[in-house]
C-alpha positions as CSV (number, residue, x, y, z in Angstrom):
1,M,0.0,0.0,0.0
2,E,1.3,3.4,-1.0
3,W,0.9,5.9,1.8
4,S,2.3,9.2,3.1
5,R,3.1,10.1,6.7
6,G,1.6,13.2,8.1
7,H,2.1,15.1,11.4
8,T,2.8,13.4,14.7
9,I,-0.1,13.0,17.1
10,G,1.6,11.1,19.9
11,H,4.8,9.5,20.8
12,G,6.4,7.2,23.5
13,S,9.8,5.8,24.3
14,S,10.1,3.6,21.2
15,A,7.2,4.4,18.9
16,T,5.5,7.3,17.3
17,V,1.9,7.7,16.1
18,S,1.3,9.8,13.0
19,I,-1.6,10.7,10.8
20,A,-1.1,8.8,7.5
21,T,-2.9,9.1,4.2
22,R,-3.3,6.5,1.5
23,R,-2.2,8.0,-1.8
24,E,-5.1,6.4,-3.7
25,G,-8.4,7.7,-2.4
26,C,-6.9,10.0,0.3
27,R,-8.0,7.7,3.1
28,V,-6.8,8.8,6.5
29,F,-5.6,6.4,9.2
30,A,-3.1,6.3,12.1
31,A,0.4,4.8,11.7
32,K,2.2,3.7,14.8
33,S,5.9,3.2,14.0
34,S,9.2,2.2,15.6
35,E,12.6,1.2,14.4
36,L,12.5,-2.4,13.1
37,C,15.3,-3.4,15.5
38,N,13.1,-2.2,18.5
39,S,9.7,-3.3,17.2
40,E,9.1,-6.6,19.0
41,S,6.4,-5.0,21.2
42,L,4.8,-3.3,18.3
43,Q,4.8,-6.5,16.3
44,R,3.2,-8.4,19.2
45,E,0.5,-5.7,19.3
46,Q,0.0,-6.1,15.5
47,R,-0.6,-9.9,16.0
48,I,-3.2,-9.3,18.7
49,L,-5.0,-6.3,17.0
50,S,-5.1,-8.1,13.6
51,S,-7.0,-11.0,15.3
52,L,-9.8,-8.7,16.6
53,C,-12.8,-7.2,14.9
54,S,-15.2,-5.2,17.0
55,P,-17.0,-1.9,16.7
56,Y,-15.6,-1.2,20.2
57,V,-11.9,-1.9,19.5
58,V,-9.8,0.3,17.3
59,N,-9.7,-1.3,13.8
60,F,-6.5,-2.9,12.4
61,K,-5.7,-1.5,8.9
62,G,-2.5,-3.3,8.1
63,S,1.3,-3.1,8.6
64,D,4.5,-2.8,6.6
65,I,8.2,-2.0,6.8
66,T,9.6,1.2,5.3
67,M,13.0,2.8,4.9
68,E,13.1,6.4,6.3
69,N,16.2,8.4,6.9
70,N,18.4,5.4,6.2
71,K,16.6,3.4,8.9
72,L,14.1,0.5,8.7
73,Y,10.8,1.2,10.4
74,Y,8.0,-1.2,11.3
75,N,4.6,0.5,10.9
76,L,1.3,-0.6,12.4
77,F,-1.8,0.9,10.7
78,M,-4.9,1.6,12.7
79,E,-8.2,3.4,12.5
80,Y,-7.8,7.1,13.0
81,M,-9.9,8.4,15.9
82,P,-10.3,12.2,15.2
83,F,-11.3,13.3,18.7
84,G,-8.3,11.9,20.5
85,T,-8.4,10.2,23.9
86,L,-10.9,10.0,26.7
87,S,-8.5,12.2,28.7
88,S,-8.9,14.8,26.0
89,E,-12.7,14.5,26.1
90,I,-12.6,15.0,29.9
91,N,-10.5,18.2,29.5
92,R,-12.9,19.5,26.8
93,H,-15.8,19.2,29.2
94,G,-14.1,21.3,32.0
95,G,-12.3,18.5,33.8
96,R,-15.1,16.0,34.4
97,L,-17.9,14.3,32.5
98,D,-21.6,14.3,33.5
99,E,-23.2,11.0,34.3
100,A,-25.0,10.6,31.0
101,K,-21.7,10.8,29.1
102,I,-20.0,8.5,31.7
103,K,-22.8,5.9,31.0
104,T,-22.4,6.1,27.3
105,Y,-18.6,5.7,27.3
106,T,-18.6,3.1,30.0
107,R,-21.1,0.9,28.1
108,Q,-18.9,1.1,25.0
109,I,-15.7,0.3,26.9
110,V,-17.5,-2.7,28.6
111,Q,-18.7,-3.9,25.3
112,G,-15.1,-3.8,24.0
113,L,-13.9,-5.6,27.1
114,E,-16.5,-8.3,26.8
115,Y,-15.3,-8.9,23.2
116,I,-11.6,-8.9,24.1
117,H,-12.2,-11.3,27.1
118,S,-14.2,-13.6,24.9
119,K,-11.1,-14.0,22.8
120,G,-9.1,-15.2,25.8
121,L,-7.2,-11.9,26.1
122,V,-6.6,-9.3,28.8
123,H,-6.0,-5.7,27.8
124,C,-3.9,-5.0,31.0
125,D,-3.9,-1.2,30.5
126,I,-7.4,0.2,30.6
127,K,-7.3,3.9,31.3
128,C,-8.5,7.2,29.9
129,S,-5.5,7.8,27.7
130,N,-6.0,4.4,26.0
131,I,-9.7,4.9,25.2
132,L,-10.1,6.7,21.9
133,I,-13.0,8.8,20.8
134,G,-14.4,8.9,17.3
135,T,-17.6,9.9,15.6
136,E,-19.4,6.8,16.9
137,G,-18.1,7.1,20.5
138,A,-15.4,5.3,22.4
139,K,-13.2,2.5,21.3
140,I,-10.5,0.6,23.2
141,G,-7.0,1.3,21.8
142,D,-3.3,0.7,22.5
143,L,-3.1,-3.1,23.0
144,G,0.7,-2.9,23.6
145,C,0.3,-4.5,27.0
146,A,-2.4,-7.0,26.0
147,K,-1.8,-10.7,26.6
148,S,-3.4,-14.1,26.7
149,V,-5.2,-14.9,30.0
150,V,-2.7,-17.8,30.5
151,D,0.3,-15.5,30.0
152,P,1.9,-14.9,33.5
153,R,3.4,-11.5,32.6
154,I,2.3,-8.5,34.6
155,S,2.0,-5.2,32.6
156,G,0.2,-1.9,32.5
157,T,0.1,1.3,34.4
158,P,0.9,0.7,38.1
159,M,-1.5,3.2,39.6
160,L,-4.5,1.6,37.8
161,M,-3.6,-2.0,38.4
162,A,-5.7,-4.3,40.5
163,P,-4.3,-5.4,43.9
164,E,-3.5,-8.9,42.7
165,A,-1.6,-7.5,39.7
166,V,0.4,-5.1,41.9
167,R,1.4,-8.0,44.1
168,G,2.6,-9.8,41.0
169,E,0.2,-12.7,41.6
170,D,-2.2,-12.7,38.6
171,Q,-3.6,-10.4,36.0
172,G,-6.7,-11.8,34.4
173,C,-9.9,-10.4,33.0
174,A,-11.0,-9.3,36.5
175,S,-8.0,-6.9,36.6
176,D,-9.4,-5.1,33.5
177,I,-12.6,-4.6,35.5
178,W,-10.8,-3.0,38.4
179,S,-9.0,-0.7,35.9
180,L,-12.4,0.1,34.4
181,G,-13.6,1.2,37.8
182,C,-10.6,3.5,38.2
183,T,-11.2,4.9,34.8
184,I,-14.9,5.7,35.6
185,I,-13.7,7.6,38.8
186,E,-11.4,9.7,36.6
187,M,-14.3,10.5,34.2
188,A,-16.4,11.5,37.1
189,K,-13.9,13.5,39.2
190,G,-11.3,14.5,36.7
191,E,-8.5,13.0,38.9
192,A,-6.9,9.8,39.7
193,A,-8.7,7.1,41.7
194,W,-6.0,7.4,44.5
195,P,-5.5,11.2,44.7
196,N,-4.7,11.6,48.4
197,L,-1.6,9.3,48.6
198,L,1.2,11.4,47.3
199,D,4.1,9.0,47.6
200,P,3.8,6.7,44.6
201,F,5.5,3.8,46.4
202,C,3.2,4.1,49.4
203,V,0.3,4.2,46.9
204,L,1.4,0.9,45.4
205,Y,1.8,-0.7,48.8
206,H,-1.6,0.6,49.8
207,I,-3.2,-0.8,46.7
208,A,-1.5,-4.2,47.2
209,Y,-2.1,-4.8,50.9
210,S,-4.5,-2.4,52.5
211,G,-7.7,-4.2,51.5
212,E,-9.2,-0.9,50.7
213,V,-10.7,0.3,47.4
214,P,-10.8,3.8,45.8
215,E,-13.4,6.2,47.1
216,I,-16.6,6.2,45.0
217,P,-17.7,9.7,44.1
218,W,-20.5,10.8,46.4
219,F,-22.4,12.6,43.6
220,L,-23.0,9.6,41.4
221,S,-26.5,8.1,41.3
222,E,-27.1,5.0,43.5
223,E,-26.9,2.8,40.4
224,G,-23.6,4.4,39.5
225,K,-22.2,3.8,42.9
226,D,-23.4,0.2,42.9
227,F,-21.9,-0.3,39.4
228,L,-18.5,1.0,40.6
229,G,-18.7,-1.2,43.8
230,K,-19.1,-4.2,41.6
231,C,-15.9,-3.2,39.6
232,L,-13.8,-2.3,42.6
233,R,-14.1,-5.4,44.8
234,W,-10.7,-6.1,46.3
235,N,-11.1,-9.8,45.8
236,P,-11.0,-10.4,42.0
237,E,-13.4,-13.4,42.3
238,E,-16.1,-11.0,43.6
239,R,-15.9,-8.6,40.7
240,C,-18.5,-8.7,38.0
241,T,-17.5,-9.9,34.5
242,A,-18.0,-7.6,31.5
243,T,-21.0,-9.5,30.5
244,Q,-22.6,-9.1,33.9
245,L,-21.8,-5.4,33.9
246,L,-23.7,-4.9,30.6
247,N,-26.8,-6.1,32.3
248,H,-26.4,-3.7,35.2
249,P,-29.1,-1.0,35.6
250,F,-26.5,1.7,35.5
251,L,-25.9,1.1,31.8
252,N,-29.6,0.6,31.0
253,S,-31.3,3.5,32.7
254,K,-31.7,7.3,32.3
255,V,-29.8,9.7,34.6
256,E,-32.0,11.3,37.3
257,S,-31.7,15.1,37.5
258,N,-30.2,15.0,40.9
259,S,-27.6,12.3,40.2
260,T,-25.1,14.4,38.2
261,S,-21.9,16.1,39.2
262,P,-22.2,19.1,41.6
263,T,-23.2,22.2,39.7
264,S,-22.5,24.8,42.4
265,I,-19.8,25.3,44.9
266,L,-22.6,26.1,47.4
267,E,-23.7,22.5,47.5
268,H,-23.1,21.1,50.9
269,G,-21.8,17.8,49.6
270,F,-19.2,19.5,47.5
271,W,-17.5,21.2,50.5
272,S,-17.8,18.0,52.5
273,C,-15.9,16.2,49.8
274,V,-13.3,19.0,49.7
275,E,-12.8,18.9,53.5
276,E,-12.4,15.1,53.5
277,G,-9.9,15.4,50.7
278,S,-7.9,18.0,52.5
279,H,-6.9,15.8,55.5
280,T,-3.3,15.0,56.1
281,T,-2.1,12.4,53.6
282,R,-1.5,9.0,55.1
283,T,2.1,8.1,55.0
284,T,4.1,4.9,55.6
285,S,7.6,4.8,57.0
286,L,9.9,2.9,54.8
287,G,11.1,1.0,57.8
288,D,7.6,-0.2,58.3
289,L,7.3,-1.9,54.9
290,P,7.7,-5.7,55.3
291,P,10.6,-6.6,53.0
292,D,9.4,-10.2,52.7
293,R,5.8,-9.3,51.6
294,V,6.0,-6.5,49.1
295,R,6.6,-8.4,45.8
296,M,5.1,-6.8,42.7
297,L,5.2,-5.6,39.2
298,G,7.8,-8.2,38.0
299,L,11.3,-7.1,37.3
300,C,14.2,-9.0,35.8
301,S,17.4,-9.2,38.0
302,E,19.8,-7.4,35.8
303,E,20.7,-3.8,36.8
304,S,20.1,-2.7,33.2
305,C,16.3,-3.2,33.7
306,W,16.2,-0.3,36.1
307,A,15.2,3.0,34.5
308,S,16.5,6.4,35.4
309,W,14.3,9.2,36.7
310,N,14.6,11.0,33.4
311,D,13.4,8.0,31.3
312,D,10.0,9.1,30.2
313,G,8.2,6.2,28.6
314,N,4.7,7.5,28.9
315,W,2.7,8.0,25.7
316,I,2.4,11.7,25.3
317,T,-0.6,13.0,23.4
318,I,0.3,16.2,21.6
319,R,-2.9,17.2,19.9
320,G,-3.2,20.9,20.6
321,N,-3.1,21.7,24.3
322,E,-4.4,18.5,25.6
323,C,-3.1,17.1,28.8
324,D,-3.4,13.6,30.3
325,S,-4.3,13.8,34.0
326,W,-1.9,11.0,34.7
327,G,0.9,13.3,33.5
328,E,0.3,15.5,36.6
329,G,2.4,15.7,39.7
330,V,4.1,12.7,41.1
331,F,2.3,10.3,38.8
332,R,4.1,11.7,35.8
333,N,6.9,9.2,36.1
334,F,4.8,6.1,36.1
335,G,4.9,4.5,32.6
336,S,2.4,2.4,30.7
337,E,4.2,-0.9,30.7
338,T,5.8,-3.3,33.1
339,A,6.4,-7.0,32.8
340,S,6.9,-9.9,35.2
341,S,10.1,-11.8,35.7
342,S,10.8,-15.3,36.7
343,N,10.9,-14.5,40.4
344,G,7.2,-13.3,40.2
345,G,7.5,-9.8,41.6
346,L,9.4,-6.7,42.7
347,D,10.5,-5.9,46.2
348,L,9.0,-2.4,46.8
349,K,11.2,-1.7,49.8
350,E,14.3,-2.4,47.7
351,L,12.9,-0.3,44.9
352,V,12.5,2.7,47.3
353,E,15.8,2.3,49.0
354,S,17.6,2.1,45.6
355,N,16.0,5.4,44.5
356,V,14.7,3.8,41.4
357,S,12.6,5.5,38.8
358,G,8.8,5.6,39.0
359,R,8.9,4.3,35.4
360,I,9.2,0.6,36.1
361,W,10.7,-1.4,33.2
362,S,11.4,-5.0,32.4
363,K,12.7,-6.7,29.4
364,Q,10.0,-8.2,27.1
């Protein structure tokens, strides 16, 4: 296929996403490209994406290898989603979405997850920046971390991982449901599901071992709260499946007029929420972390697997002035991929004491 590369719309540590145009017919699509010598992950994504066909998953358009600037590049072609990511959509609506939009996008995401899970796959990285918005609504994108349900690797964005995945134990379909819950909270509140724990390592320890779940927004309807509660069960066996969630009343009812986000700063509940969120952040002394218990986010043993604080592997959306809420503050350094090692996990205490980067890497 003859095609032309247009301007860049996003980039990461080893790949770049550009608008591309087919020379015959002027059809527009997205090209995700990386140097051929570093394209193993992209080729794995191509194999997974090419096996899928759903109106709720970004469509595969093809792949090829090109020579550019005396270098060979592997290119993955995908459907172009003109309105960017769900993060961008949240920003366009003033930092949060109303419950009607949350319902619409959530239903489409769950339909995509039901399809992916039916194929024996786990997405592993459901979050606002990996949900793309087009003329027909939301579609699941970026399957760079996706894997078979029997694959023992652990991957994804640490702050949105389910407790069992953070502990390095398992990452199955139920883990995607947990990440879905965190994504819904971000749609509703415009901030991360764990906003009050500022030390990222303490956040991970808290997720893995506290037995607690993220706070459900008080202003959601009772159906919305119940839906989130079924996504954010600490025990993965107690979480609803995507199929069960599609039958939940939250996705099949209209929003009541009093169930949307606060519309005035004079609302009592709004200030109650602010006051609760202003309490002193819970901290954990490094000396209190049990060194024999905190094993997570698999890591290979070689020192070369550790990243530096300056190694930014996050996907960066560069459409206009858009900003991913996960790129704010201390969470900026947490990347979108990790992978398990033969030892089954990572010692968080060792990680902290070694002053290792928030971007946790492992060889694929």
